C-alpha positions in Angstrom: -11.2 -0.5 -39.6 -13.7 2.3 -38.0 -13.8 3.4 -33.7 -15.6 5.3 -32.3 -15.2 6.7 -28.8 -16.7 9.2 -26.7 -18.5 10.7 -23.7 -21.0 12.7 -22.1 -21.8 13.9 -18.6 -23.7 10.9 -17.9 -23.1 8.6 -21.3 -20.4 7.0 -23.3 -19.5 5.2 -26.2 -16.2 2.9 -27.4 -17.4 0.9 -30.7 -15.4 -1.1 -33.1 -16.9 -1.6 -36.8 -15.0 -3.3 -39.9 -16.6 -3.2 -43.4 -19.7 -1.4 -42.2 -20.7 -3.9 -39.6 -20.2 -3.6 -35.8 -17.8 -6.0 -34.3 -17.7 -5.0 -30.9 -19.0 -2.5 -28.3 -18.2 -1.7 -24.6 -21.7 -1.8 -22.7 -21.4 0.4 -19.8 -24.7 -0.4 -18.1 -24.0 -3.8 -18.1 -20.0 -3.3 -17.6 -19.2 -5.9 -19.9 -17.9 -6.1 -23.9 -20.2 -7.2 -26.8 -20.0 -9.2 -29.9 -22.9 -8.3 -31.9 -22.2 -10.9 -34.7 -24.1 -13.5 -35.3 -23.4 -17.1 -34.2 -22.9 -18.3 -37.8 -19.7 -16.4 -38.6 -16.6 -16.6 -36.8 -15.6 -14.2 -34.3 -13.1 -11.8 -34.2 -12.2 -11.6 -30.9 -10.7 -9.0 -29.0 -7.9 -9.1 -26.5 -8.2 -9.8 -22.5 -9.1 -6.6 -20.8 -10.6 -4.9 -23.2 -13.9 -3.5 -21.8 -11.6 -2.5 -19.0 -9.5 -0.3 -21.5 -12.7 1.2 -22.5 -13.4 1.8 -19.1 -10.6 3.6 -18.7 -10.9 5.7 -21.9 -14.3 6.9 -20.7 -12.7 8.5 -17.3 -10.0 10.3 -19.4 -12.6 11.7 -21.9 -14.5 13.2 -18.6 -11.9 14.6 -17.3 -10.6 16.5 -20.5 -14.3 17.2 -21.0 -14.1 18.7 -17.9 -10.9 21.0 -18.2 -12.0 21.9 -21.8 -15.7 23.0 -20.1 -13.6 25.2 -17.7 -11.7 26.7 -20.4 -14.3 27.3 -22.7 -15.8 30.0 -19.7 
C-alpha cells in the first residue's frame, strides 16, 4: 500500500496505490474522489467521506506550509 499527500499554494495531491496501481485519488478541480481502475475488475471502494477527508488534509497541509515558511524566514 502506498499513499501520496502533499500541497503547494496552488495545487494539491492525495492518492492511494496498491501494487503499483493507482486505486483512488482526490480530484480537487472537480471536487470528487476518483477510482481509475478498469471496469472489468472488482473495485475496492473507499469509505464514505474520503474526498472530504482529503480536502481537510489539504487545508491542514497549507496551514503547515505557511507556518514553515514563516519559521524559515
